[in-house]
C-alpha positions in Angstrom: 251.3 127.6 35.9 251.8 131.4 34.5 255.4 132.7 33.6 256.5 136.4 33.6 258.5 137.2 30.6 259.9 140.7 30.2 257.4 141.8 32.9 254.5 140.5 31.2 252.3 137.5 32.4 251.8 134.6 30.2 249.4 131.6 30.5 250.0 128.3 29.0 247.5 127.5 26.1 247.5 124.6 23.4 246.8 125.3 19.7 245.4 122.7 17.6 248.0 123.6 14.7 248.1 119.9 13.3 244.8 120.7 11.7 245.8 124.3 10.1 247.6 125.2 6.8 250.7 127.2 7.0 249.3 130.5 6.0 246.8 130.2 9.1 249.5 129.2 11.3 251.7 132.3 10.4 248.7 134.8 10.5 247.8 133.4 14.1 251.3 134.0 15.5 251.7 137.3 13.6 248.6 138.8 14.7 248.3 137.6 18.3 250.7 138.2 21.6 251.9 134.2 21.7 255.1 132.4 21.3 255.9 128.4 21.3 256.5 127.3 25.0 259.6 125.4 24.0 261.4 127.7 21.9 260.6 126.2 18.5 259.7 128.3 15.7 255.9 128.3 14.8 256.7 126.9 11.4 258.7 124.0 13.1 256.0 123.4 15.8 253.1 123.4 13.3 255.2 121.0 11.2 255.6 118.3 14.0 252.0 118.9 14.9 250.9 117.9 11.3 253.1 114.7 11.7 251.5 114.1 15.0 248.1 114.4 13.5 248.8 111.4 11.1 249.5 109.2 14.0 246.1 110.1 15.6 243.6 106.9 16.1 240.5 106.3 14.1 237.3 108.1 14.6 234.2 106.5 15.8 230.9 108.2 15.6 229.5 108.6 19.1 226.2 107.3 20.3 224.7 109.2 23.5 222.9 107.3 26.1 220.2 108.5 28.7 221.2 109.9 32.0 221.3 107.3 34.8 218.1 107.0 36.9 219.7 108.4 39.7 220.2 111.8 38.2 216.7 112.3 37.3 216.2 114.9 40.2 219.3 117.0 39.7 218.5 117.2 35.7 214.9 118.3 37.0 216.2 120.8 39.1 218.3 122.3 36.1 215.2 122.5 34.1 213.6 124.7 36.5 216.6 127.0 36.7 215.8 130.5 34.8 219.0 130.1 32.8 217.7 127.0 31.3 214.2 128.0 30.8 215.4 131.2 29.0 218.7 130.2 27.3 218.0 126.7 26.3 214.5 125.6 26.6 213.3 128.8 24.7 215.6 128.4 21.7 215.8 124.6 21.3 214.8 120.9 22.0 217.3 120.1 24.3 217.6 116.4 26.2 219.8 115.4 28.8 222.5 112.8 27.9 225.8 111.1 28.7 228.0 111.3 25.9 231.5 109.6 25.0 234.1 112.2 25.2 236.3 110.5 22.4 233.4 111.0 19.8 233.3 114.9 20.4 234.4 117.2 17.5 236.2 120.1 19.0 234.4 123.5 18.8 237.6 125.8 18.6 241.3 125.6 17.9 242.9 126.7 21.3 242.3 126.0 25.1 243.7 127.5 28.0 245.7 124.8 29.8 245.8 126.6 33.1 242.0 126.9 33.0 241.6 123.0 32.5 244.0 122.5 35.4 242.1 124.7 37.6 238.6 123.1 36.8 240.2 119.6 37.0 240.9 120.3 40.8 236.9 120.4 41.1 236.4 117.0 39.6 236.6 113.9 42.0 239.2 111.3 41.6 236.8 108.6 41.1 233.6 108.8 39.0 230.8 110.2 40.8 227.6 110.8 38.7 226.1 113.3 41.0 229.3 115.5 41.2 230.1 115.0 37.6 226.5 115.9 36.8 226.9 119.1 39.0 230.2 120.1 37.4 228.6 120.0 33.8 225.8 121.9 35.0 227.0 124.5 37.5 225.1 127.4 39.1 226.4 130.7 37.4 227.7 133.6 39.2 229.6 137.0 38.4 231.8 139.0 40.4 230.5 142.6 41.9 231.2 145.5 39.7 232.5 148.9 40.7 230.7 152.3 40.0 232.9 154.8 38.8 230.7 158.0 38.2 228.1 157.1 35.4 230.0 153.9 34.4 229.7 150.4 35.7 232.7 148.3 35.3 232.7 144.3 35.5 236.0 142.3 35.1 236.0 138.5 34.2 238.8 136.0 33.4 236.9 134.8 30.5 234.3 136.2 28.1 231.2 134.9 30.5 229.2 138.0 31.1 226.3 138.7 29.0 224.9 142.4 29.2 221.6 143.1 27.9 221.7 146.1 25.6 218.1 147.0 25.7 217.1 148.5 29.3 214.0 147.9 31.3 211.9 150.5 32.3 210.0 150.0 35.7 207.5 152.5 37.4 208.2 153.8 40.8 206.4 155.8 43.2 208.4 158.9 41.8 209.3 158.0 38.3 211.2 155.3 36.6 213.6 152.8 37.2 215.8 152.2 34.0 217.5 148.9 34.5 220.1 147.3 32.3 221.0 143.5 33.2 224.2 141.8 33.3 224.5 138.0 33.9 226.5 135.2 33.6 226.5 133.7 30.1 225.1 130.3 29.6 227.9 127.8 30.7 226.5 124.2 30.7 228.0 121.4 28.7 226.1 121.6 25.2 226.6 119.3 22.5 225.0 119.5 18.9 224.2 116.6 16.6 224.9 117.4 12.8 225.2 115.4 10.0 225.6 112.2 12.2 228.3 113.6 14.2 228.4 115.2 17.6 229.9 118.5 18.1 230.7 120.0 21.5 229.3 123.4 21.2 230.1 124.6 24.8 232.2 123.6 27.5 235.5 122.4 26.0 237.4 123.1 29.3 235.2 121.2 31.4 235.0 118.2 29.1 239.0 118.4 29.1 239.2 118.6 32.8 236.8 115.5 33.1 239.1 113.6 30.7 242.2 114.4 32.7 240.6 113.0 35.6 240.0 109.5 33.7 236.6 110.1 32.7 235.3 108.4 29.4 232.0 110.1 29.1 230.4 113.7 30.0 227.1 114.8 30.7 225.4 117.5 28.7 222.3 118.9 27.1 222.2 117.5 23.6 220.1 119.3 20.5 219.9 119.0 16.6 221.1 121.5 14.3 220.5 121.5 10.6 223.5 123.7 9.5 227.0 124.1 10.4 226.4 128.0 10.9 224.0 127.5 13.6 226.9 126.6 15.8 228.5 129.7 15.9 232.0 128.3 16.1 234.4 131.0 17.1 236.9 130.3 14.5 234.7 129.2 11.8 237.0 131.1 9.1 239.8 128.5 9.7 240.0 125.5 7.1 239.5 122.9 10.1 236.1 124.0 10.3 235.1 124.0 6.6 232.5 121.3 6.0 234.8 118.9 4.0 237.5 118.8 6.8 234.8 119.0 9.6 231.6 117.1 8.7 232.8 114.9 5.9 236.3 114.2 6.6 237.0 110.5 7.9 239.2 112.0 11.0 237.7 115.3 11.9 239.3 117.4 14.7 238.3 116.0 18.3 238.1 117.6 21.6 240.8 115.1 22.8 243.2 116.1 20.1 243.8 119.3 22.2 245.7 116.9 24.2 247.7 115.0 21.6 250.8 115.6 19.4 248.5 117.5 16.9 248.5 120.3 19.4 251.3 122.7 20.4 251.7 124.2 24.0 252.0 128.0 23.6 252.5 131.1 25.9 249.7 133.6 25.5 249.5 137.0 27.1 247.3 136.8 30.3 244.2 138.9 29.7 241.1 139.9 31.6 237.9 140.8 29.9 236.2 144.0 30.9 232.7 145.0 30.4 231.9 148.8 30.8 228.3 149.8 31.1 227.8 153.8 30.6 224.7 155.8 31.8 224.4 159.1 30.2 221.5 161.4 30.3 220.9 164.1 27.8 218.2 166.7 27.4 217.2 167.7 24.2 215.0 170.9 23.3 213.2 170.5 19.9 210.4 172.6 18.5 207.0 171.5 19.0 204.7 170.9 15.9 201.6 172.7 15.6 198.5 171.1 14.1 199.1 172.4 10.8 202.5 170.7 10.7 201.2 167.2 11.7 201.2 165.2 8.7 197.9 163.6 7.7 197.0 160.5 6.0 198.9 157.4 5.2 202.1 156.5 3.5 
């Protein structure tokens, strides 16, 4: 649930502080509008989270399995979606698989607990392959924007809108349409294999919602990567995501750790993501070149 403090709305998040050093924790709280939910100081919460980390279970490298035969038709439908063709098939060799949640390395150090709760309401109480697959591969949609003068404004609860910066020009009977496309970002559960480990590259809130309903596996698209930099991790500058602590550590940070004593519940200012597209026409008058002024030859 959200909370109102001094007239401002806050949402509950979880930060994986148990895997961060003191300087990183201090910087996060100094630079962001967040506070520990139970009133402890950030230093106290981080110290207890580091102690909680020592009690975490051992890590076992996961092995993904093929989809159940009953999901062949839904998987084929996803393969033919324009989103999959343009954002997945065109950019990598992906396969559909069932992956143990306990084996997944975490891609970020924070989650929105309210969003996990909201998503979990869409997960069936009992395992249901068809519904769980649809949950992992939802149809994308974005809310209609408003137009104010020469500006189009979109609002989203999360950074899930992609705006193509290069317009498309289409001829019409009287001239040209100049089109800028706004669409939902790719939002499928996606896993990368790297160095023998499986990293949840996208869909951390969905996977935690499945786990909250007792699921041990998630359906996902899986692909191979060669370098850590290919993952585009949002907090790649943190020590927990360096190769020694991530790919080589006997116990790397896992998705399930966000729901463990190594994680700290905090209150974070509620925000919205605003996307603004401005259309501006400008007429420029420039002197025309004469034939003498036209440069000749190469170079």
